[in-house]
C-alpha positions in Angstrom: 0.0 0.0 0.0 1.4 3.3 -1.0 0.6 6.9 0.0 1.6 9.9 -2.0 3.5 12.9 -0.5 1.5 16.1 -1.1 4.7 18.0 -2.0 6.8 15.7 -4.2 4.1 13.2 -5.2 6.4 10.3 -4.3 4.8 7.0 -3.3 5.5 6.3 0.4 5.8 3.0 2.2 5.7 2.6 5.9 9.6 2.1 5.9 10.0 5.3 3.9 8.8 7.5 6.7 11.3 9.8 8.4 10.8 11.0 12.1 12.0 14.6 12.2 11.6 16.4 15.5 8.7 14.1 16.6 6.9 14.7 13.2 6.5 12.1 10.4 7.9 13.4 7.2 8.6 12.3 3.7 12.3 11.0 3.3 12.8 12.8 0.0 11.4 16.4 0.5 11.0 16.5 4.3 7.3 17.5 3.8 5.4 17.0 7.0 2.8 14.2 6.6 -0.5 14.7 8.3 -3.6 12.7 8.8 -4.5 10.1 11.5 -3.5 7.3 9.1 0.1 8.3 9.1 0.6 7.2 12.7 -0.8 3.7 11.9 1.6 3.6 8.9 4.5 3.3 11.3 3.0 0.1 12.8 2.9 -1.5 9.4 1.2 -1.4 6.0 -1.4 -4.1 7.0 -2.6 -1.8 9.8 -2.6 1.2 7.4 -4.7 -0.7 4.8 -7.2 -1.9 7.5 -7.4 1.7 8.8 -8.0 3.1 5.3 -10.8 0.6 4.6 -12.7 2.1 7.5 -11.6 5.8 7.3 -10.8 8.4 4.7 -7.1 9.6 4.6 -8.5 12.7 6.5 -9.8 10.4 9.3 -13.5 10.6 8.5 -15.4 7.3 9.1 -16.6 5.6 6.0 -19.1 3.3 7.3 -21.8 5.5 8.7 -24.9 7.3 7.6 -25.9 10.5 9.4 -29.3 12.1 9.8 -30.4 15.5 11.3 -33.9 16.0 12.7 -33.3 19.7 13.0 -32.4 22.1 15.8 -35.7 21.8 17.4 -35.4 18.2 18.2 -33.8 17.0 21.5 -32.3 13.9 19.9 -31.0 15.9 16.8 -28.6 13.5 15.2 -29.0 9.7 14.3 -25.9 7.9 13.2 -26.5 4.5 11.5 -23.5 2.1 11.5 -22.9 0.2 8.2 -20.7 -2.6 7.2 -20.3 -6.2 8.1 -20.0 -6.2 11.9 -23.2 -8.3 12.8 -21.0 -11.3 14.1 -19.8 -9.1 16.8 -23.1 -7.7 17.8 -25.1 -11.0 17.7 -26.9 -10.1 14.6 -27.9 -6.6 15.6 -27.6 -3.4 13.7 -26.2 -0.5 15.7 -27.2 3.1 15.6 -26.6 6.1 17.9 -29.1 8.9 18.7 -27.7 12.1 20.2 -28.1 15.8 20.9 -25.8 18.6 19.6 -23.7 18.2 22.9 -23.9 14.5 23.9 -21.3 14.9 26.6 -23.1 17.7 28.4 -24.9 16.7 31.7 -28.2 17.6 29.9 -27.1 16.1 26.6 -28.2 12.8 25.1 -26.1 10.1 23.6 -28.0 6.8 23.3 -26.8 3.6 21.6 -29.5 1.3 20.2 -29.8 -1.8 18.2 -32.3 -3.5 15.9 -32.6 -6.6 13.8 -32.7 -4.5 10.6 -31.2 -1.2 9.6 -33.5 1.5 11.0 -32.9 3.7 7.9 -33.8 1.1 5.3 -36.1 1.1 3.2 -36.8 4.7 4.1 -35.1 7.3 6.3 -37.7 10.1 6.4 -38.4 9.4 10.1 -34.8 10.1 11.0 -34.7 13.6 9.4 -32.5 15.0 6.6 -29.4 12.9 5.4 -26.3 15.0 6.2 -22.5 14.5 6.0 -20.5 13.5 9.1 -18.8 16.8 9.1 -22.1 18.7 9.3 -22.6 17.4 13.0 -21.2 19.3 16.0 -17.6 18.5 17.1 -18.9 16.8 20.2 -21.4 14.7 18.1 -18.5 13.7 15.8 -16.4 12.7 18.7 -19.2 10.6 20.3 -19.6 8.9 16.9 -15.9 8.1 16.5 -15.8 6.6 20.0 -18.5 4.1 19.2 -17.0 3.5 15.6 -13.6 2.6 16.9 -15.1 0.2 19.5 -17.3 -1.4 16.8 -14.4 -2.0 14.5 -11.8 -2.9 17.2 -9.4 0.1 16.6 -7.2 1.3 19.5 -6.6 4.7 18.0 -9.2 7.4 17.5 -8.7 10.1 14.8 -8.7 13.5 16.3 -11.8 15.5 15.5 -10.8 18.6 13.6 -12.6 21.7 13.8 -11.7 22.5 10.1 -13.9 19.4 9.2 -16.9 21.7 9.7 -17.9 23.4 6.5 
């Protein structure tokens, strides 16, 4: 598995990375390499491949569908987890319902499960379909915490404020 350096365009393997002042860099041009996947590259290409099958290079989860009921709803966001994880959950499909601030003492962050995906064949009862980055930072963090548990990762990508549009 190869990644491309954003500056020189060189394909990079995990053994081509250079640690310079605590920052991972390209060995050719010393360009600082960013993204949560890069720390996993140092653990090996196999882990990086697995990571990139579940996350974009920017660290956004690939296997979720996100819905927004609007600002007037207490349980504003619903996140439906997709993919082939049902052996781990005894045949159940997982979803997460939460408010804008799920970690606040008066916030909501509830996990649920069902025998079928709750957004199929229709999702109109869940609200408008939105992108992961359209949620609040706390809602993104809550989703990522569940996502890494579901897929057995031991590293959480940092939620970036610049993900917000």
